[in-house]
C-alpha positions in Angstrom: 0.0 0.0 0.0 1.1 3.5 -0.7 -0.2 7.0 0.2 -0.3 9.4 -2.7 0.2 13.1 -2.8 -3.6 13.6 -2.7 -3.3 12.8 1.1 -4.8 15.6 3.3 -3.0 14.2 6.4 -6.2 13.7 8.3 -4.7 10.7 10.2 -7.8 8.5 9.8 -5.6 5.7 8.4 -3.1 6.0 11.2 -5.8 5.2 13.7 -7.2 2.4 11.6 -3.9 0.5 11.0 -3.8 -2.3 13.6 -0.2 -3.2 12.5 1.2 0.3 13.3 2.5 0.7 9.7 1.2 4.2 9.1 2.8 7.3 10.5 2.1 11.1 10.4 4.3 13.3 8.3 7.6 14.0 9.9 7.3 11.3 12.5 10.1 8.8 12.8 9.3 5.1 12.8 10.7 2.0 14.4 11.6 -1.3 12.7 13.3 -4.2 14.4 14.3 -2.1 17.3 15.9 0.7 15.2 14.5 4.1 14.8 14.4 5.6 11.2 13.7 9.1 10.0 10.3 9.8 8.5 9.7 8.6 5.0 7.7 11.8 4.2 7.8 15.3 5.6 4.8 16.3 3.5 2.0 13.8 4.3 1.1 10.6 6.2 3.1 7.6 5.0 3.1 3.8 5.2 6.3 1.8 6.1 6.3 -1.0 3.5 8.1 -3.5 5.7 5.3 -3.2 8.3 2.3 -3.1 6.0 0.3 -6.3 5.6 -1.8 -5.0 2.7 -5.0 -5.6 4.6 -6.8 -2.6 3.0 -8.3 -1.2 6.2 -6.5 2.1 5.6 -8.0 2.4 2.1 -11.5 2.1 3.6 -10.7 4.8 6.2 -9.2 7.3 3.7 -11.6 10.1 3.0 -9.9 11.2 -0.3 -9.0 7.8 -1.8 -5.2 8.6 -1.5 -4.2 5.1 -0.6 -3.4 2.7 -3.5 -1.9 -0.7 -4.0 2.0 -0.7 -4.2 2.0 -1.8 -7.8 0.7 1.7 -8.8 
């Protein structure tokens, strides 16, 4: 899953993600005990290594800014 530039950073997907794979813009994330810098400073983002492609975030997105990774 990927969040496109159409994202309005409402954080609805962050709250919906049970795997903790979605972070707010500018927020660092943790993977295997290591903290990494934010993948985006502009909008909410998904950490690919944590995402399980369940689609819950897509349903929560008010502006359809979340797409499958192949796009």
